[in-house]
N, C-alpha and C positions, 0 to 999 in steps of 0.2 A: 522535356524539362528545361526551364529557362535559366540561363547563366546570368548571375547578378554580380555587378561590381558596386561596392559601397564606397562612396567618397565622403569621408568624415569618420571620426572615431570617438566622439564625445558622449555625453550622458544620454542623449536621445538615441544614439546608435546602440549603446550597451543595454539600456533599460527598456526600450520599446521595439526598435527595428530588428535587432538580432533575435530576441525571443520570438517575435512573430515569424521571421524568416525560418527559424529553426522548426517552428510548428508547421510550416508549409514546405518542409524539405522534400516532400514527394513531388513538388511542383517547381521549386526554385533551388538552385545550387549556388552558394556563395563562392564565386570564382576568385575573389580578391577584395581586400579592404585597403584603402589608400587614405593617407592624411599627410599633413605637413612634415611630420617626423615619424620614423619607424619606431614601433613599440609593440607590445602585446596587450590585447584587451580580452575580457571575458564577458560573455553575455550574462545578464542577470537572470535569476530564476533557474528552472530546470528545463532542458539539459543545460548545465553550466559549461558550455563549450568555449574554448579559447581560440583566438585568431591572431595571426601575425599581421601587423599593419605595415604596409610598404609606403615609402615616400612617394609623393605625387609624381615625381620625375619618372617613376617606373610605369606610370599610366600611359603607355605608348600606343602607337597605331596597331601593333600586333595584338596587344591585350584588348583594345577596344573592338577590334574586328571579330573577336570571339565572344562578345557579349550580346545578350538580348535586352538587358535592362540595367540602367544605372540608377541607384538610389543615392541622392546627394543631399547632405546636410552639413553645411560648413558655417562659419561665422558670417553673419549677415553682410558685413562690409566686404567680405572676401568673395562673395558669390560671383560678381562679374569676372574677376581675374581667374577663378577656377574654371568657370565656363569657357572663357577664351582659351585656356590651356587645353580643354577637352575638345572643343570644336575646331581646333587647329588640325584635327584628324577627321577622317570621314566617319561620321556617326549617323549617316542617313538610314542605316539599318538597325539602329539602336533606339530603344524607348528610354525616356527620362522620367523618373519619379522624383520630384524635387520637394524639399521641405517648405512649409509655410514660414514666412509670408511670401515666398518666392524671391522677391527683391524688396528692399526698402523703397519707400515712395520716391525719394530723391534719386534712386538708381534704376527706376523702371524704364528709363530710356534704353537700357540694355536688354530689354525683353526680347528683341529680335534675335539674340544669340540662341534662344531656345528653338528657333525655326529650323536649326540644323538637324534636329533629332526626328526620328520617324514619327513619334508621338511624344507629347509632354503632358504629364499629369502631375497632380499635387497630392502629397501625402497628408491630406486634411482628415485625420482619423475621427474628428468630431462629427463628420457627416455619416458615420456608420456606427454610432454608439448603440449597444445592444438593447437598451431600454426602448429604443424607437420601435422595435418589433412588437413589444407588448402593447404600446400605444396604438400602433397600426392595427393589430388584431382586435383591439377594443373598438376603435373607430369604424372598422369594417362592419360592425353590427348596425351602424346607422343611428343609434339612439341619441348621440350627442351632436351629430353634424360635423362638418369639417372645421378644423381649428381656425379661429379668427384672431385670437391674441395669445401670445406666449410670453410669459414672464420668467426670466432666468435670474433668480435672486441670489446674488453672491455665488453663482454656479457656472460662470463662463468668463473668458478673458477676450476682450477686444474682437479681432477678426474671427476668432473661434466661435464666439457667440453668434455672430452673423451667420456663420456656416451652419450652426445648429438650427437657427431659425429657418434658414433656407431649406434644410433637409426636412424639417417637420412640416413646413408649409408646402413642400414640393414646388418651391418658387424658382424662377430663373433669374430675376433681376431685382436689384434694390432700386426703388423709385425715389426715396428720400429718407432723411433722418435728422435727428438733433441730439445733442448731449447737454444736459443741464446739471450743474453741480448741486449736490444735496449735502446735508450734514453727514460727515464721515465718508463721503464718496461722490458718486454721480449716477445719473440715470440716462441711459441711451435709449432712444426710441427710433426704431428702424422700420420702414414700410416697404413691402414687397409688391411686385406685380401680382394681381389676383386679390389684393386687399388685405392680406395678413399683416399684422403689426407685432413686432418684437420689442420687448423691453428688457434691457440688461441692467441690473442693479449692481453697481460697483461699490467696493472692490470685490474681486473674486476671493472666496474663502470657502473651500469645499467642506470644511467642518460644520459650517452653518448654512450651506447653500440649499436651495429648494427650486423645484420646477413647477410651474403652473401653466396648464394648457386649457384655454377657454374656447368653447364653441357655442352655437346658438341654442343648444339643448342641454348645456351643462358644463362641467369643468373637471379636470384631472389635476391632482396635486400629490406630491410625496410628503407634504408637510402635515403632520398629525393635527396641527392647530388650524389648518385651513378649513373653510366652510365648503370647499369643493366636494361634491357628492361622490366622486369617484377617486379611489386611492391608488396611486402608483407606488409599488414597493419592490425591492429586490427579493428574490426567493433565496433564503439562506438556510443551508442544511449542513449541520456539523461545523459551523463557522465559515463555510465556503459559499460563495455566490454561485448558484446553479441556473439562474434565469431571472426574469422580471415578470411582474403581473400588474394589470390594471383590473381591479375587482377580481373576477375569475377568468379573465382573458390572459393567458400566459404565453411566454416565449422562452423556451429552454435554450441553454447554451450547449454547444458541443463539448466533447471531452477536452479538445485542445483549447477551446475558449475558456473553459473552467480553469484550466491550468494557468492561463494568462491573466485571469482576474486577480489572482493573488489574494492578499489580505486587505481589509478595509483600512481607511485612514485611521491612524492611531488616535485614540481619544475621542473619536466621533461616533455617533450612533450608527450601528450597522444597518438599521432599517431605512436610513437615508440613502437616496440614489447617488447623490454626489459624493458620499463617503467612499464609493467604489470607483470614482472617476479615473484614477490612474490605470486600474485594470480595464475599465471600459475602453479607454483609449488604445490599449494594447490589442484588445479584441477588435476595435475599429480598424486598426492597422492591418491585422490579419484579414479582415473582410475586404479591405481595399486590395490586398494582394490576390485574394480570390477573384475579385472583379477583373483585375489585370490579367490573370491567368485565363479567365474565361472569355476574354476579348471585349469586355465592357469598358475597361479602363477605370482609373481612379477618379479623383475629383478634377473636373475640368479646369484647365489653366486660367481661362479668362474669368471664371467665377471666383477663383481664389484671388486673382489680381483685383477684381472689383471689390472684394472684401477688404483688401489692403488699402485701396483708394478711399473707400467709405470710412474706414477706421482713421485714416490720416485726416480727412476733412473734419470728422467729428472731434478728434483730439485738438486739431489746430484752430478750427474756426467755430466749432460747436454746431455745425450744420452741414448737411449734404443734400444736394439736389441733382438727380440724374439728368444730364444734358449731353449733347454731342461732344462737349469739351471735357466732361468729367467721366463719361462711361468709357472704360478702357477698350471696349469692343469697337469703338468708333475710330475711324482713321484720323479724324481731327484730334481726338484725345491722345492717340499714339504719337502724333507730331508734337503735341504740347508736352507730353512726358519726356520726349527726347530733348526738348528745349530746356526743361527743368533740370534734367541730368547734366546737360552741358553747363548751365549756369551754376549748378551746385559743385561743379568740378569733379563729378563722379564718372 
């Protein structure tokens, strides 16, 4: 059983991380929760277990030496300082699971702090959303062919949208992208290696969001008004989501996953996939923990950092092109990011 230290005690911890860890308590034991100030927090949902939060000053060498995994989610501007406090001790035998976006763009020069850990992964739960399984089961039949274009209409936010596209395409790298303002929002177009193209229609609004997946032989959508011939829907039984399906290709949730799904978004149609997004993210977090436990690891660090870099370029300049200077896997880009951080006073 892996011993886990949680650094952070905010909404994300209470509503997503703790419920997932508690559903994986046969594999993970929470050995401590730490934050800026001591207090008591309670995990959302069932079981509604409470935890004493200790001040960060108590996260000492002896405590870290007994840990297998740290899950860290703190205020974005505080990430470098908290990391420096932790890596002042020997953490070479400890894995890190850090929250998105890892570091703000102007702070990415501190990325080297994460080299101190045995492994560093990112808790990007959007890469393990449970409706992916129904899509994969349908695509395995070969009738539609591989996805060529994905449209996330009001159903994803910034770098999370890129992560969803990356997962559905099975892509490794973003090759380029652009962001164009439209009435009431904007449209991001992101291209991946392998040729897949993602469009994200902003703003995110799960109450009216939809997903469209197009291939050479057809299309999948959860929108009843769509002309796509194949329909993606949640499987709802007694008001609870028990799985997802594309036509008659289904993917059931486990008992623990059903418990984490919770209720659909209030006031939104329960037959919409994005109505269940909050629960799907909790299930995605649980699946990330399963991958960590089984040795596969969670979302790779450099892919998550690339998503952050692409998002920054699209927001700031309206355009992104992968080059040795922009791809964070490149040594030249790492040098440039350190320079940006110094200039920004980060």
